[in-house]
C-alpha positions in Angstrom: -81.7 -207.9 50.9 -81.4 -204.4 49.6 -81.9 -203.4 45.9 -82.2 -200.1 44.1 -83.5 -199.5 40.6 -83.2 -196.3 38.6 -85.7 -195.7 35.8 -85.6 -192.8 33.4 -88.3 -190.3 32.4 -89.6 -190.9 28.9 -91.3 -188.8 26.3 -93.8 -190.7 24.2 -95.5 -190.0 20.8 -92.8 -187.5 19.7 -95.3 -185.8 17.4 -96.5 -188.2 14.8 -95.5 -191.5 16.6 -98.8 -191.7 18.5 -98.8 -194.6 21.0 -95.6 -196.1 19.5 -92.6 -193.8 19.7 -90.6 -193.1 22.9 -87.4 -191.4 24.0 -85.5 -192.1 27.2 -84.2 -189.0 29.1 -81.5 -188.6 31.8 -84.0 -187.7 34.5 -84.4 -190.8 36.7 -86.5 -191.9 39.6 -84.9 -194.2 42.2 -86.7 -196.8 44.3 -85.0 -198.8 47.0 -86.4 -201.9 48.8 -84.9 -203.4 51.9 -86.1 -206.6 53.5 -83.9 -206.3 56.6 -85.6 -203.3 58.2 -89.3 -202.7 59.3 -91.7 -202.4 56.5 -92.7 -198.9 55.5 -93.1 -196.7 52.4 -91.6 -193.2 52.0 -91.0 -190.7 49.2 -88.7 -187.8 48.4 -88.8 -185.3 45.6 -91.6 -184.9 43.1 -95.1 -185.7 44.5 -93.6 -186.8 47.9 -96.5 -185.1 49.8 -99.2 -186.7 47.8 -98.1 -190.2 46.9 -99.6 -192.9 49.2 -97.5 -194.5 52.0 -99.9 -197.4 52.7 -98.7 -199.7 50.0 -101.2 -198.6 47.4 -98.7 -196.8 45.2 -98.0 -198.1 41.7 -94.6 -199.5 42.6 -95.9 -201.6 45.5 -99.0 -202.6 43.5 -96.9 -203.8 40.6 -94.7 -205.8 42.9 -97.8 -207.5 44.4 -99.3 -208.1 41.0 -96.1 -209.8 39.6 -96.0 -212.0 42.7 -99.6 -212.9 42.4 -99.1 -213.9 38.7 -96.5 -216.3 39.8 -98.6 -217.7 42.7 -96.3 -216.1 45.2 -96.5 -213.6 48.0 -94.2 -210.6 48.0 -92.1 -210.2 51.2 -92.6 -207.2 53.4 -90.1 -204.5 52.6 -89.2 -201.0 53.4 -89.7 -199.1 50.2 -88.2 -195.6 49.6 -88.5 -193.6 46.4 -86.6 -190.5 45.2 -88.7 -189.0 42.4 -87.2 -186.6 39.9 -89.9 -187.1 37.2 -92.8 -184.7 37.6 -96.2 -186.3 38.1 -99.0 -186.1 35.5 -97.0 -184.0 33.1 -96.5 -186.5 30.2 -93.1 -187.7 31.2 -93.7 -191.3 32.0 -93.8 -191.3 35.8 -96.3 -194.1 35.8 -94.3 -196.3 33.5 -91.2 -195.6 35.6 -93.1 -196.9 38.6 -94.3 -199.9 36.8 -90.8 -200.8 35.5 -89.4 -200.3 38.9 -92.0 -202.6 40.4 -91.4 -205.4 37.9 -87.6 -205.2 38.4 -87.9 -205.2 42.2 -90.4 -208.0 42.2 -88.1 -210.1 40.1 -85.2 -209.5 42.5 -87.2 -210.0 45.7 -88.8 -213.2 44.4 -85.7 -214.5 42.4 -87.7 -214.7 39.2 -84.9 -213.7 36.8 -87.2 -211.3 34.8 -84.8 -208.4 35.3 -82.2 -210.3 33.2 -84.5 -210.3 30.1 -85.4 -206.8 28.9 -88.3 -208.1 26.8 -89.9 -209.8 29.9 -89.6 -206.5 31.9 -91.1 -204.5 29.1 -94.0 -206.8 28.4 -94.9 -207.1 32.1 -94.5 -203.4 32.8 -96.6 -202.4 29.7 -99.3 -204.8 30.8 -99.3 -203.4 34.3 -99.3 -199.7 33.3 -101.0 -199.8 29.9 -98.6 -197.7 27.9 -96.0 -199.6 25.9 -94.8 -196.4 24.2 -93.4 -195.2 27.6 -92.4 -198.6 29.0 -90.2 -199.4 26.0 -87.7 -196.5 26.4 -87.8 -196.9 30.2 -86.6 -200.5 29.7 -84.4 -200.3 26.6 -83.2 -196.6 26.6 -82.6 -194.5 23.5 -85.3 -194.1 20.9 -87.8 -196.9 20.6 -90.7 -198.0 18.5 -93.1 -200.3 20.3 -95.9 -202.3 18.7 -99.0 -203.4 20.5 -98.0 -207.1 20.1 -94.9 -206.6 22.4 -92.4 -206.1 19.6 -89.8 -203.3 20.3 -87.1 -201.9 18.1 -84.5 -199.7 19.7 -82.5 -197.0 17.8 -79.5 -195.0 18.7 -80.5 -191.3 18.8 -78.3 -188.8 17.0 -75.6 -187.3 19.3 -76.6 -183.8 18.3 -80.1 -184.0 19.9 -80.6 -181.3 22.5 -83.9 -182.1 24.2 -85.5 -179.4 26.4 -88.5 -180.1 28.7 -90.9 -177.3 29.2 -92.9 -178.3 32.3 -95.9 -176.1 33.1 -97.4 -175.8 36.6 -100.7 -177.1 35.2 -101.4 -180.8 35.2 -103.3 -183.1 32.8 -104.1 -186.7 33.5 -103.5 -189.3 30.8 -107.2 -190.3 31.0 -108.4 -186.8 30.4 -106.0 -186.2 27.5 -107.0 -189.5 25.9 -110.7 -188.8 26.3 -110.3 -185.7 24.2 -109.2 -187.7 21.1 -111.6 -188.4 18.2 -112.5 -192.1 17.9 -111.8 -192.0 14.1 -109.5 -189.9 11.9 -109.7 -188.9 8.3 -107.6 -190.9 5.8 -105.6 -187.8 4.9 -104.6 -187.3 8.5 -103.5 -190.9 8.8 -101.4 -190.5 5.7 -100.0 -187.3 7.0 -98.9 -189.0 10.2 -97.5 -192.0 8.5 -95.3 -189.8 6.3 -94.1 -187.6 9.2 -93.5 -190.6 11.5 -91.1 -192.1 8.8 -89.4 -188.7 8.6 -89.2 -188.6 12.4 -87.2 -191.8 12.6 -84.7 -190.2 10.2 -84.6 -187.0 12.2 -83.9 -188.6 15.5 -81.3 -191.0 14.3 -79.5 -189.3 11.4 -80.6 -185.7 10.6 -81.9 -183.6 13.5 -82.4 -180.6 11.1 -85.6 -182.4 10.0 -87.2 -182.1 13.4 -89.1 -178.9 12.8 -91.0 -180.6 9.9 -91.1 -184.2 11.3 -92.6 -183.3 14.7 -96.0 -182.2 13.2 -99.0 -184.4 13.9 -102.8 -184.5 13.1 -103.9 -187.3 15.4 -103.6 -186.1 19.0 -101.7 -182.9 19.7 -104.3 -180.3 18.7 -107.1 -182.0 20.7 -104.8 -182.2 23.8 -103.5 -178.6 23.5 -107.2 -177.4 23.4 -107.4 -178.6 27.0 -104.6 -176.3 28.1 -104.8 -173.2 25.9 -102.0 -171.5 27.8 -99.7 -174.3 26.7 -101.1 -174.1 23.1 -100.1 -170.5 23.0 -96.5 -171.3 23.8 -96.4 -174.0 21.1 -97.5 -171.4 18.6 -94.9 -168.9 19.8 -92.1 -171.5 19.7 -93.0 -172.6 16.2 -93.0 -169.0 15.1 -89.5 -168.8 16.5 -88.6 -171.9 14.4 -88.2 -174.1 17.4 -88.9 -177.9 16.9 -91.5 -178.7 19.6 -94.2 -181.3 20.4 -96.4 -182.4 23.2 -94.6 -184.8 25.5 -96.8 -187.9 25.9 -100.3 -186.9 26.9 -99.0 -183.5 28.0 -99.0 -180.8 29.2 -95.2 -180.8 29.2 -93.6 -179.8 25.9 -90.6 -181.4 24.4 -88.5 -179.1 22.3 -85.1 -179.5 20.6 -82.5 -176.8 20.6 -80.1 -176.7 17.7 -76.4 -177.0 18.7 -75.8 -173.7 16.8 -79.1 -172.1 17.8 -80.4 -169.8 20.6 -81.4 -171.3 23.9 -85.0 -171.4 24.9 -85.5 -168.8 27.7 -88.4 -168.1 30.1 -89.1 -164.9 28.1 -89.9 -166.9 25.0 -92.6 -168.8 27.1 -94.6 -165.7 27.9 -96.2 -164.8 31.3 -99.4 -166.7 31.2 -98.2 -169.6 33.3 -95.2 -170.7 35.3 -92.7 -173.1 33.6 -89.7 -175.2 34.6 -87.1 -175.6 31.9 -85.1 -178.9 32.1 -82.4 -180.0 29.8 -81.8 -183.7 30.4 -79.6 -185.5 27.9 -81.0 -188.4 25.9 -80.4 -191.6 27.9 -78.8 -194.5 26.1 -79.9 -197.2 28.5 -83.1 -197.9 30.3 -83.4 -199.0 34.0 -80.3 -199.8 36.1 -80.4 -202.2 39.1 -78.0 -202.1 42.0 -77.9 -204.8 44.7 -76.7 -204.3 48.2 
């Protein structure tokens, strides 16, 4: 048996939607398993030289965990991954691995989970711990995920022009989350609730609202303080009237170019750090499975 799953990068939070908003992007990792060749693990692309090849990677661990939940043993496979999603940059690489593992376990063990999006989402979110990334990786588009497993998917506005600004610096999710205050003032909670409601309208009906809607008082300032060179770029982009936010836990920035506006160029990002500028489209669907 041979199976390949493609899973998109995702940008979570989207400013005020802390731990619940997510957007799928046309930047996909691919993982192939084959039961008819000798067992091995190999990687290409992002993180290829640092990801484990002893079966302790997140895809393999998720396959094993799903099998164990069902009282089964996963078969030995040759696993090969082609990674396009940068690691530890706030673009959902861990959720992509977890979703891939759930889908591949379902196929290898004939569980049928991959035919039910909610089952894939719940299992992947439990394995990886971040439903806000797992939801768009499974459903595509713009998603709102609740901590009880409920997900609502929305069609993003066709005029959205996302731009990923990926710095050379890394920031682990654990470090970024540890920087957050355990409690927030009521005024900040109200601020985020209002801007989150506006963000839904901006992403689905009126992208011109994005420069206002993307603001947040719960997480971005604390996370940007860990990477001051990135914080400086956020300030510069906002002075240039660019809609921008921290992607997930960061340090990648998610910006939106207006269809009639100037493009974001390296010159606008300054010289303090090296940046990659990626322009993936919004992805309407989540994972894709190919058999054979």
